[in-house]
C-alpha positions in Angstrom: -25.0 215.6 -55.0 -27.7 213.8 -56.9 -25.2 213.0 -59.7 -22.9 211.2 -57.2 -25.7 209.1 -55.8 -26.7 207.8 -59.2 -23.1 206.7 -59.8 -22.9 204.7 -56.6 -26.3 203.1 -57.2 -25.2 201.7 -60.5 -22.0 200.2 -59.0 -24.0 198.7 -56.1 -26.4 197.0 -58.5 -23.4 195.5 -60.5 -21.7 194.2 -57.3 -24.9 192.7 -56.0 -25.5 190.9 -59.3 -22.1 189.3 -59.2 -22.5 188.2 -55.6 -25.9 186.8 -56.2 -24.7 184.8 -59.2 -21.7 183.4 -57.2 -24.0 182.4 -54.3 -26.5 180.7 -56.6 -23.7 178.7 -58.4 -22.3 177.5 -55.1 -25.5 176.6 -53.6 -27.0 174.9 -56.6 -26.2 171.1 -57.0 -26.3 169.4 -60.4 -28.8 166.5 -60.1 -27.3 163.0 -60.5 -28.7 161.2 -63.5 -30.8 158.1 -62.6 -30.0 154.9 -64.5 -33.2 153.4 -65.8 -32.8 149.6 -66.0 -35.0 148.2 -68.8 -37.4 145.4 -67.9 -35.9 142.1 -69.2 -37.8 140.0 -71.8 -38.2 136.9 -69.7 -39.8 134.8 -72.5 -37.0 135.6 -75.0 -34.3 134.9 -72.4 -35.8 131.5 -71.6 -36.1 130.6 -75.3 -32.4 131.5 -75.9 -31.3 129.5 -72.9 -33.3 126.5 -74.1 -31.8 126.7 -77.6 -28.3 126.9 -76.2 -29.0 123.9 -73.9 -30.3 121.8 -76.8 -27.3 122.7 -78.9 -24.9 121.6 -76.1 -26.8 118.4 -75.6 -26.6 117.6 -79.3 -22.9 118.3 -79.3 -22.4 115.9 -76.4 -24.4 113.1 -78.2 -22.3 113.5 -81.3 -19.1 113.3 -79.3 -20.2 110.3 -77.3 -22.3 108.4 -79.9 -21.6 106.8 -83.3 -22.0 108.6 -86.7 -25.7 109.0 -87.4 -25.6 107.2 -90.7 -29.3 106.1 -90.4 -30.4 109.7 -90.1 -28.9 110.8 -93.5 -30.9 110.8 -96.8 -30.7 107.4 -98.6 -28.8 108.9 -101.5 -26.0 110.3 -99.3 -25.9 107.1 -97.3 -25.4 105.0 -100.5 -22.5 107.3 -101.6 -20.8 106.8 -98.2 -21.3 103.1 -98.1 -20.1 102.7 -101.7 -16.5 103.5 -100.6 -16.5 100.3 -98.6 -16.9 98.1 -101.7 -13.1 97.3 -101.9 -13.0 95.8 -98.4 -15.1 92.6 -98.2 -14.5 92.3 -94.5 -15.9 95.8 -93.9 -19.0 94.9 -96.0 -19.4 91.7 -94.0 -19.5 93.7 -90.8 -21.9 96.3 -92.1 -24.5 93.8 -93.2 -24.7 92.6 -89.5 -25.6 96.1 -88.1 -29.3 96.1 -88.9 -31.7 95.2 -91.7 -31.8 98.7 -93.0 -28.1 99.1 -93.1 -27.8 95.6 -94.6 -30.1 96.5 -97.5 -28.3 99.8 -98.1 -24.9 98.1 -98.0 -25.9 95.5 -100.5 -27.3 98.2 -102.9 -24.2 100.5 -102.5 -21.4 98.0 -102.4 -22.3 94.9 -104.5 -22.1 96.7 -107.9 -18.6 97.9 -107.2 -17.3 94.7 -105.6 -14.9 92.3 -107.3 -16.6 89.1 -106.2 -14.2 86.0 -106.2 -15.7 82.6 -105.9 -12.9 79.9 -105.6 -13.1 77.8 -102.5 -15.9 75.6 -101.2 -17.1 78.2 -98.6 -17.1 81.0 -101.1 -19.0 79.2 -103.8 -21.6 77.5 -101.6 -22.3 80.5 -99.3 -22.8 82.8 -102.3 -25.1 80.2 -103.9 -27.2 80.2 -100.7 -27.2 84.0 -100.5 -28.6 84.3 -104.0 -31.1 81.6 -103.3 -32.4 83.4 -100.2 -32.0 87.0 -101.5 -32.8 86.8 -105.2 -33.5 90.6 -105.2 -29.7 91.1 -105.0 -29.1 89.7 -108.5 -29.3 93.1 -110.3 -26.4 94.3 -108.1 -23.9 91.6 -109.1 -21.7 93.2 -111.7 -18.2 91.7 -111.3 -17.6 87.9 -111.0 -14.4 85.8 -110.9 -15.5 82.1 -110.8 -12.9 79.3 -110.6 -14.1 76.4 -108.5 -11.2 74.4 -107.1 -13.0 71.0 -107.3 -15.4 69.4 -109.7 -18.1 69.0 -107.1 -18.5 72.8 -106.8 -19.2 73.2 -110.5 -23.0 72.8 -110.3 -23.2 75.6 -107.8 -20.9 77.8 -109.8 -23.0 77.2 -112.9 -26.2 78.0 -111.0 -24.7 81.3 -109.9 -23.6 82.3 -113.3 -26.9 81.5 -114.9 -28.7 83.7 -112.4 -26.3 86.7 -112.5 -27.5 88.1 -115.9 -26.5 91.7 -114.9 -22.8 90.9 -114.7 -20.6 93.5 -116.4 -17.1 92.0 -115.9 -16.7 88.2 -115.9 -13.7 85.9 -115.4 -14.3 82.2 -116.1 -12.9 79.3 -118.0 -14.3 78.0 -121.3 -16.3 75.2 -119.7 -18.1 77.5 -117.3 -18.8 80.0 -120.1 -20.2 77.2 -122.3 -22.4 75.6 -119.6 -23.8 78.7 -118.0 -24.0 81.5 -120.6 -23.9 80.0 -124.1 -25.9 77.1 -125.5 -25.5 74.7 -128.4 -29.2 75.0 -129.2 -30.1 76.8 -132.5 -31.9 80.1 -131.9 -30.8 80.5 -128.3 -30.6 84.1 -127.2 -28.1 84.9 -124.5 -29.4 86.6 -121.3 -26.1 88.2 -120.1 -26.5 91.2 -122.4 -24.7 93.6 -120.0 -21.4 91.9 -120.0 -18.6 93.9 -121.7 -15.4 92.6 -120.1 -14.4 88.9 -120.4 -11.4 87.1 -118.9 -11.0 83.6 -120.2 -8.9 81.5 -117.8 -6.8 78.6 -119.0 -9.2 77.3 -121.6 -8.5 74.0 -123.2 -8.6 73.2 -126.9 -12.0 71.6 -126.4 -13.2 74.7 -124.5 -12.1 76.9 -127.4 -13.9 74.7 -129.9 -17.1 75.2 -127.9 -16.8 79.0 -128.1 -17.4 78.9 -131.9 -21.1 78.0 -131.4 -23.6 80.6 -132.7 -24.7 81.7 -129.1 -21.0 82.1 -128.2 -20.6 84.4 -131.2 -23.6 86.4 -130.0 -22.0 86.8 -126.5 -18.5 87.6 -127.7 -19.7 90.2 -130.3 -20.8 92.4 -127.4 -17.4 92.2 -125.6 -15.3 95.4 -125.5 -12.4 94.1 -123.4 -11.1 90.5 -123.8 -8.3 89.0 -121.9 -7.0 85.4 -122.4 -5.0 83.8 -119.5 -3.1 80.7 -120.4 -0.9 79.2 -123.1 -3.6 78.5 -125.6 -4.9 81.3 -127.7 -6.8 80.8 -130.9 -4.7 81.1 -134.0 -7.7 82.6 -135.9 -11.0 83.9 -134.7 -13.6 82.4 -137.0 -15.9 85.4 -136.5 -15.5 89.2 -136.2 -15.5 91.0 -132.9 -16.9 94.3 -134.0 -17.0 96.0 -130.5 -13.7 94.8 -129.2 -11.6 97.8 -128.2 -8.9 96.2 -125.9 -7.3 92.8 -126.1 -4.8 91.1 -123.8 -2.9 87.9 -123.5 0.1 86.5 -121.7 3.6 87.3 -122.9 5.6 84.2 -123.8 9.3 84.9 -123.4 10.4 81.4 -124.7 8.4 81.7 -127.9 8.1 85.5 -128.6 4.4 86.2 -129.4 4.4 89.9 -130.0 3.7 89.3 -133.7 0.3 87.9 -132.7 -0.8 91.2 -131.2 0.6 93.2 -134.1 -1.3 91.0 -136.6 -4.6 91.4 -134.7 -4.2 95.2 -134.5 -3.8 95.2 -138.3 -6.9 93.1 -138.9 -9.5 95.8 -139.4 -12.0 93.4 -140.9 -12.2 91.1 -137.8 -11.5 93.8 -135.2 -12.6 97.2 -136.7 -12.6 99.0 -133.3 -9.6 97.4 -131.7 -7.3 100.2 -130.3 -5.0 98.5 -127.7 -3.3 95.1 -127.3 -1.7 94.4 -123.9 0.7 91.6 -123.2 1.2 90.8 -119.5 4.2 89.1 -118.0 6.4 88.7 -114.9 8.8 91.5 -114.4 12.4 90.7 -114.4 15.4 92.6 -113.0 15.3 95.2 -110.3 12.3 97.2 -109.2 9.2 96.1 -107.5 6.4 97.9 -109.3 4.6 97.6 -112.6 6.4 98.6 -115.8 4.7 99.5 -119.0 6.5 99.4 -122.4 5.0 100.6 -125.6 6.1 99.2 -128.9 7.2 101.8 -131.5 4.5 103.1 -133.9 1.8 100.7 -132.5 -0.8 100.5 -129.8 0.9 97.3 -128.5 2.0 97.4 -124.8 3.9 95.1 -122.5 2.7 95.2 -118.9 5.2 93.6 -116.5 4.3 93.1 -112.9 6.0 91.3 -109.9 5.3 87.6 -109.6 3.1 88.2 -106.5 0.6 90.2 -108.6 -1.5 87.3 -109.9 -4.0 87.3 -112.7 -6.8 87.6 -110.1 -5.2 90.7 -108.6 -4.9 92.3 -112.0 -8.5 91.5 -112.7 -9.6 93.1 -109.5 -7.5 96.2 -110.4 -9.2 96.4 -113.8 -12.6 96.0 -112.2 -11.9 98.9 -109.7 -10.7 101.1 -112.5 -6.9 101.2 -111.8 -5.5 98.3 -113.8 -3.7 97.9 -117.1 -6.9 98.5 -119.1 -7.0 102.0 -117.8 -3.2 102.6 -117.7 -2.6 101.5 -121.3 -5.7 103.3 -122.6 -4.3 106.6 -121.4 
């Protein structure tokens, strides 16, 4: 009997444990986790909102307003304005914007501009400009001066005498004589930066004046010489030691290729001469320029349509895209 009671006591304990565990699992509820919302950084949020608003306002100003050229560094502004040098109308509009933009435009554009002074308004207005703004003289690098009438010659001569920083010059023999050279013994030229010279339709008397000592001094520094017109000197009475490129007009009626060949062979008078270019009107079909090279020489024939005048070719050379550059390569 005692052995049977012990058996049932163990079974009851086991059953009671299972029932207790079951009841506990049913009655116990898993606690729901509480989401803790962090306290926002109000100051940081306000700062980020203000930065975003300022960025959007700046974007709206850029979309609505003009390009902020005046806010750029001067060096970058000069680089941008320099690309306008080929368009004189654009330059004329820029100088009217403000005094600061005007000064920057002159500094950036004038050195690269091919300035042409022909008619009354061009000659006289440029003369007045240099009279009022003499500080612009160092920026005048490229000049084509051919006054149409005698009465404009005094103003043209004044301009040429002042522009001593010119690099590329196109004038006739008379203007060269009266504005740059001098018959006086011991005269020292002031246009020491000029390297490219285009002599326009110079008369026999004009050529004679170019053999003065001061003319020698000027011509000896020239590296690119172009002669426009029928008259070219049979002989240069003095050497041109720095001349690298020489050009004259092709005469189809009286073939003058031999003149260029002879000059190329003259190493005493032209020790550094590398290229001779003859320019002429293109005949036949085709509307562009045509370059022909003579065999075994550095003699070129550059033919262009009739509408491409000598002044246009001079402008192309000044801007670095003319026959000087094409034939040199």
